[in-house]
Residue, then its C-alpha position, 0 to 999 in steps of 0.5 A: x554487580x549481578x551474576x544473572x541476566x534479568x528474568x522479569x517479564x516485559x509487558x510495556x514493549x509494544x508501543x510502536x507507531x502505526x504505519x499510516x497505510x491506506x488510500x491517500x487520494x480517492x476517486x475523482x481527486x486531481x493529482x500531480x505526478x509523484x503523489x502518493x495514491x495508495x500506501x499498502x503492505x504487499x499488493x493488495x491494490x494493483x497499479x494501472x495506467x498512469x501509475x507506478x509501484x515503489x519498492x514498499x508497494x506504494x502506488x504513485x502517480x506517474x502523470x497529472x490527472x484524476x485518480x480512478x479505481x476499478x475492479x479487475x480480474x487477475x490470474x494467480x500462478x495456480x491459474x485461479x482468478x481473483x478480483x483486485x482493485x486497480x488504481x488508474x490516473x486518467 
């Protein structure tokens, strides 16, 4: 029985699967309520009309319709405004 923990280096430990993030339904596509539109970490895109955000910042369609994307100005806490992509379902 060994008296010391293993002290070797482990090099082959970074083999995690990707999270499959990104836009799942593009502009002009028809969607039904509840479908995933965008999977993201953090709110890089914001939800607009006809959409909602779940716990992990995934944007879903709240109603049936056609997906659209538009640039909007969003004011930050500091007062500075930045352009963000807004996802809408019309």
